[in-house]
Structure formats: C-alpha cells, structure tokens
N, C-alpha and C positions, 0 to 999 in steps of 0.2 A: 555815861551811860543812860540806860532808860531800862524803867520796867510799868509794865501795865497790867491792870486788872479790868474784870468785865462783872459786873453786877447787874441790880436792877437798871442802874442808871447806865448812860455814856459811858464810854469808857476814860479812864484818868491816865494820864501819861506825866508821868517824875522824870524831873533830869539832876543830872549832878554835875557841875562844871569845876573840874579839882584846879583848872588854869585860870580860875576870873578872880582868885584873890579872896573872894567871899567865902566864909566860913561852912564847913558842910550844914553842920546843923541849922545853919540861918535859913541857909538856901532851902532845906526839907520843910521848916516851918515854914516858912512864905508863902513856897507852894500848895501846901497842905490848906491853908488860910484860904488862898485866893479859890483854891478850886472849892471851897467849902460855902464862900460868900458869892461866888458868882452861881451855884446849883450846879457844877461839874459831879461833887459830891451831895448825894441828898442826905435829910435826916434819915436816921438811921441805918443807915446801910456800914457793912461791916468791914474795916481796914483788913490789912493783910497783919498777921505778927508779927511781933519788929523784929523774930528771927527771920522770916521770909522774907522780908522788905530788906533787912540788912545783908541777906545771901546776894538779893535780887542786885542790889544797889554798888556791890561792894563794899559797905561800912561796916563798922563795927556794932552790936547788937545796941551797946551801950549809949551809944550817938543817938540810933533811932528810940530808946526807951528814956532816955533825955527830952525828946523831940514831943514824944507823945505826952511826957508829964506835963512840959510847958504849954502844951494847945488845949491838956485837959483843963490847966488853970486857967485858960483863960475863957474857958467855957467851949472850945469847940467840939471835943472829943468829952465823951465817957468812958469809962471802964469799970466794969463789976470783976471780984472776983471769979475767976471759973468761967468768964464770959469773955468775948470779943472785944475788940475795941470798937465804938462806935463815932458815926457822925453825930453830935449833938443837936437835940433842935432849938438853933441859933439862926440858922443861914435861912434862903429863899426857902419857901416849900414847893417840893418836888411837883414839875408842872403836872396835872391831871391830863391821863391819856386821852387822845381824842375820840371825841362821841362818836361813834359808824353812824352812819345814814340808814335810817330804818330802812330794811330790805322787805319791799312791798310782798307778801304771802300769795300765789297763787292758787288756785282753788285746785285739790288734786281731780287731775282728769279720771273720767268714766272708761275711757279709753282713748291712747294716741296712736294713733295710725301714723307714728314717723315710721321712713322708710330705712335703710341700710342697717338696722342695728338688728342681728340675731336672737335667739331665746336665752339670754342674760342668765335667768335662773337656772337652764342647763348645763352650762359651763360645769365641764369634768371635775371640779376641785380633786378628787382624792387621786383620779388618774395625774392630775399633773404636779400634785404634790409628791406622787410615786415618783413621778419624770424626774421629777428637780433632785427628789434627794439619792436616787438611783444613781443620775448625770455627776453630781457632786462627788458622790462614792467612787464613780468610776473615772472619774477626771484625774490623768498624771497630773503632776505638781506642773512642769513644762505649759499645760492649758488651760494655768492663771496669769498669762505671759501676753499681750498683744499677739493676736494670731492674725492669719492670709486675711485681707482685708476684702477677701471673697466671701468669706465665709468659713464658718467649720466646715472640713472635708468630709467629717461623719455626716453632718446636714445634707450638703451639697448634694452627696451620694445616696443620702435617701429620700428627697425629694425628687431626683431626676428619676429614680426608680419609679417612684409615686406616679409620676407625672408620664413616664412613660405607660404604665398599668391603666391610670384611672382617665386620663386624657388623652392618650396615642399622640405626646409631646415625644419630638426627636432631641429628648434633653441631655444633655453631656453636664457632669460634673464640672468639668471643667470649663464650661461657658456658665455655669451658674452663679450669680450670685446673690446673698441673702443680705437682706436690706430692714429696715426699721419701718417694715409698713408701705402701703400703696403709697402713699405721700412721697415716700424717700425715693423708692424706684423710679416713678416718675421722675422726680424731679434729677437723678441722677441718670435717668436716660435723655432727656431732653437736653441736660450740656452735653454730652455726649453728643447727639447727633447736633449740635451749634457746631463742636470743635470739627465736626464732619464735613461743614460745609452748608449743611440745612440751615434757611432762614428764615421759611414759612411754616407754621404746621396745622394742619386740616383737625378741626374735632366735631363729631356728632350734633348735629340739632331735632330735636332734644338731646340732652344729654346733662353732662355735669359742666356747664359754661365757669361756672366761678371758678371751681378745683382746676379745671385746664385751661381756663385763659389767665388763671394768675400762675399758673407754673409753667407757661408758656413764655410769657412775658418776662420770667423772673430770669429766666435763662436767659436773654435778648434776643427771644424770636418773633414773631409774628403769627394770632392765630387768625382762623377763617374759619367760618363755620360754614358744614355740608349739612343737606337735610337728609331723613332718615324717613324711609317708608315703610308698607308693611312687609317691605323682603328686605330690610337692613340700608344701612350706607349708601347713597346715591353716588357709587362711582362714577355714573360719567358728569355727575357735579363735582364731585373734586377732582376729575381728569385737566376742567374747566378753570382752576386755581392754579396758583405757582407754585401749590405746598409739595414740599418734596420727604413730608411724612404725614400722617394721622393716625390720631387715638381713636381706637375702637372697643366696640363691646361684642365680640361676635357673637357668643352663647346663648347671650339672654343680653339683648340692649337695653342699658338704661337709657330713661325709664319706661320706654315703651314695650320691653319683653318679648318683641319680636325676635326672631332666631336667624343671622345673616344665610341667605337663601346659598345655595351650592355656587349657581350659578353668577351671583357676585365676590361669593368667596376666590374663584380662579378670576375675575373680573378686577379684584382688588390686587391680587398677588401679580396679575399682569400689567397692572399699574404700576405696581412699585417696581419690578424689574426694567422695565421700558423708562422710569422717571428716574431711574438709582435714587428708590425713595425707600423709606422704611415705615415698615407699619408695627403701631406699640397695642399689643392686644390686653388688655383690661381683664383677665377673667376672674374677676371679682365673686362669682356665687355659680360656677359651673357643676359644683359637686352638688345640685340641688335640683335634682331635672325628676318631673313627675309623669312624664307621656314618653319617656323612653329611657335609654341607657346616655351618661352623659355624652354632647358634642365632643364631638376629638376637638383639640385647639388647632388654631389656625396655623400657628409655629410650626406643628408635627409636617404644615405643607412646605413648608420655607422655611428653613432654620437661620439662612444667613438674609432674610430681608425681616423677619416678626421678629420684635424684642416682645417675651410674651410674661409680664407681670401678675402674679397670684399672692395670695395672703393668705393668713389663716380668721383675719378679721372677722368673715362669714361663718366659716366655719366652727371657729371656736369661739372667740372674743375680739374686741376691736385692741383692748387694754394688754394684750400681747404682744403688739407691734412689731410682729414680725413678717414679714414679704419675702418673697424670693423674684427672680427675672431671670430667663432664659436667654442669654444675650448671644446675637452676629457674632462670628469669632473676631468678626471686623471690629468688632466695639469695645470686646472684651477687658482690654488692656486699658481703656481710655476709663471704661466703668471704674475695673478694680482701683485704679489714681483716684480718682474722684472720690469714692466712698472710704480711701484710706486718707485724704483730705478732709471729709466731712465728716468723719466720728471713730476715723480709726477701727471699726467696726460693729455690728451689731452684738449684742451682751453674749459670750460666748455660751455660758450655763446652759441661758435659757433656749440656745440652739441646740444644744446637745439635749435637753428635758425634750424639746420638740420631736425630734430625729430616735428618740427613743420611745416616744408615743406615738410615732407610726409607727416605727419597726416591730412594737411589739402586738400591734394589732390595735391599738387600744384608740385609737383617732378613728380607724375605719366602725370600730364597734360605736363609738358616737356617733359618727356619721350615718350608722343604719338605726339608729335610735331616733335620731332629729325629723329623718326626710317621713316617716308617718307623722310624725307631730305636725310637721308644718303644711303637711298634706291637709291633717285633719284642720288647721285652723283656715287655710283654703276654703274647704267647704264649707267652713262655718261661715265663713264671710260670702260664700254665691248665695247661702239660706236664709241667711239676714238680708240682702238686699232684696230676697227675691221676694219675699214677706214685707218688708219694708218700703220699699224702692224699686218695682219690679220694672220700671221703665229705663234703668239702669242697665248699660251693657255694662261687663269685664270683659277684659282682655289682658294679658300677659302673663297666664297664669301657670305657664307650662314645667317652669321653672321659679327658682328664688322663692324672696317670703316678701314678693310686691304685686299689686296687680295695680288696672289703670281703671277707673271709673270715667266713663264716660256721660258727662251729663248732658241735661237737654237742651238743644240748643236756644242763645238767648242767655242762656242760663251765665251768670257773672260769678264767675272761682272767688274773687276776695272777697264777696258778700257772704258767700255760701261758707267760707273760710272762718269767717267772723262772725254769724251766726253761730255756728256750731262751737268756735268756742265758748258763747256765751253761754252753752249750755253744756260746757266742762266737756268736750270732742275733740281731743287737734287732728284735723284734717290738712291737707298739705296740696296745691297746685301743682300741675305740670307745668303752668306759664313761668314760674321759677327755673325751668332746667330746660327753657330757650335761651337764646342769645340772645334774640330779639325781644324777649319779656312778650310775647303775644300771647293774648289770650284766646283766640281762638283754633281749633275747636276746643270747648270747655272741659276739661278731666282734671279728674285726680287721681295723685299716685298714694295709696291705700299700702301700706307694712305693715305687715301681720305677725312678723319675725319676733317681735316681744312684746305679744298681745293673746293674751290665754283665750279660751274659743270664749268664755263667759262674757268678757269683755268682750269683745267682737260683738255678740249678739247684743246687750245692751246698749254699746255705743251708738252702732247703727241704728237700732229701736228709735235711739233719742233723737234723730237727725237723717230719717228717712224722709221724711216730709220735707227739708232741706232739699233732700239730693234730687228726690222726683218731681 
C-alpha cells in the first residue's frame, strides 16, 4: 500500500510491506526518519493526522500514534496541543528557491507600430460576457459532451450565413470547419493537401515567410516563394513552379496592402483548375476596408478549388483563438478527421458565444464602431508623416490597420529601426516579410491598429528625421 501527500516540499511516498516480516511500525518509523534526514520532508512541514495516515495505509490509528510518539521522543517531530504534527528543525534546511535571473526592464515605448494587432482596448467585453452567459444558459446538457470535429453546427450555420452576406462566399455549413485560429486552420489544410498528393506549396513574397514556411515544412511539404507586384501575386511566376497549392491574401495582400487584380483572380483560378491545384485564401482583415465595400472572397468564385481561412483575431481579439475554414467538398472529410486527431474540437461554449454575438447583431455593431476608429488612426498617420517626414510615401491604406512607408533610396531598414528603438518608438521593416530577407527597396510596415491617435502623432514626431 502507499500514501502520497504534497506540501511546499517535494512529494513523499510511504509504503508498508506486510509480507516482509518487518514490523509495520518499524517500517513507518524508518521511512519517516529517512525522509526527514534526506530533506524530502522539510523543517516545519505538516504531517497528516494519525487518523488520516492510518486510514490511507490501512493501519491502526494506535500504531501511527506510537510511531509519531517515538519520532517525537527522538527529536524528529514536534507536536503541540491543538496543532498538527510537524517536522522538527533537525534535518537539513529546505533548499532555497533558485534566484530568478533579473529581467532587464525595457523602456516603455512612446508608440509601438507593431502590425497584425487590433485595438485591444476596444474588445467588446460586456457583449462577450453576455454571449458567454447566454450560451451557457441555453446549452443543452448533451452539448457538454465531445461534439462534431467540424465544430458547433450553430456556429457553422451562422458563420456560413455571415460570409455569404459580407464576403460573397459560397459558404456551406456542411463544408465549414471551426478551428483554433489561423495557425491551426493553415496546419490542418496543409496536412489535408499533403494527403491529396500535394508536395510543393507556394507562398507570397513578400508575405509571412516565417509562418508559411514553417507550416509548410511541418506538413512535410516544400515551400517556394512567388513574387508579388502592384497587382498581387504573380500568377505567371507561380505557373513556372511545380507547386500544386498556393497561400495568398487576395483581399488585402500582406504586407504590401495591394488588392489582387480581377484579371489575376481569374488567372489564379484557371491555374488551379489546369494544375489540379488548390488556393489557400488567408482572409485575415477583409472586414476593414475604407475605399469601398469589402471585396468578395476568392472562394466565392471557385468553392471546389479554394480553401478560405478566416478568424476573429482581427475583428475581435487574437486571444479568442477562434477561426474557420471553408473547405472544398473533396477535402472536408479529411480535414474533419485531422481536427479530431488534433484536439477533438475547438471549445464549444466559446463557439456558441460567438454564434450568439454574430446572430444578435452585436458583432456587426462592433465592426461599425471600429471602422471609423481605424480610419481616424490612418488619417493621423498620414498627417503625422506629412508634417514630420513629408518625403515618405504611404501605400496599402485602403483596408486593414497597417500601412507601408517607403523610405528614401539608400536608407537602411535595420539602422532606422534601431535608431527609432533608442528613441522609444517601435518600427518594423519590410525585409522581415521577405523570403530572401532582401532590403531593397527599403520600406517599413507601420501597424496602427493598437496605437491611439495621440501616440501615432508623438511617435512619428520623434522619428520623423530618421524616416526622411
């Protein structure tokens, strides 16, 4: 038999062997002495009551009391009336906890133009709490079990209707899968494509080479970069590779901000049909467009060839870790099985809460509130650069919450970034988003989603001379 308890010290394991011929009390006394001598039980540590220890080991309480009395007489234990039996200060001292290495404090930034982050302070906490409470109230008992690996039917139905309305997608709940954010959606898609015979996957350059390349290689596939120009991904360059899949951001190319031109859209889908290939559409911030209504999803033109991945990371907050993908029918079964293997499904209560948030109109209301806020920050960035660095040209401002600042020819991105950091302003270069890490032409990617207007103005004022 064995009993185990844990206090502030490491766990202690006591055993009694009834077949050894050694008296049970002697065994117990010996093991407690050894534990105290070796420091497994520390000075001052509380022992179980005699009743509790006797019950755990299947011994008589009198035997345990005799053991405690013996060790108390020997100076190993101390007992006071009305208090627990504790280890006496006789063994080695408890080891001091390791002293953590001091973490150098970074100076607080005046402005951090980190991209890909929405305005976190604007997250609709009250609406989300309402949705969580309401979802928990409505959820049937059976809903607490493991669900469909594709995700909650309620959320898939609501998301499909939302994407048909907002993104002109050919969304079908039966071919919609709920995932834990874009990263998982991409990983599942690439695994499914590998199962379908794909061996090489193209990705945009510039784009997200660190994310895309790592995910592609993790799926056992070969990544190949394809250039992006003012009209989007270069389909002719894509056709010159042996890729049978490509990851694109057609509505608002990351990070250049260009829109995939209509003729490129048709050429890309023609390539997919001719090559028996698939297009993976990263629909990451299409809700926020300032020059027109949101551009329709590429998936709406070819539901059998496009996997469209979307999330609430930009519209609500990255911490929610909820996304979805619209799957071609040929891949749905495999994707569902891969999702089941990965995690048995995204948390159901959160899915139901998101479904209620969208269905109630509160999600749309949040988006309507955020669009003018981001547009105002975009204007603040334009105005600050016009005042403090008028030679810097801005592009990519039609949607989302980042812009591209074109530095003068000959400027060095890393030098500008380091000098700005010394002035407590966070800047980020375009070269980090290139597969080749090339720095020409020198550009910065300025995220303004999580930067208030005042901080935008103050930050650009501090680094304006570095940019121009």
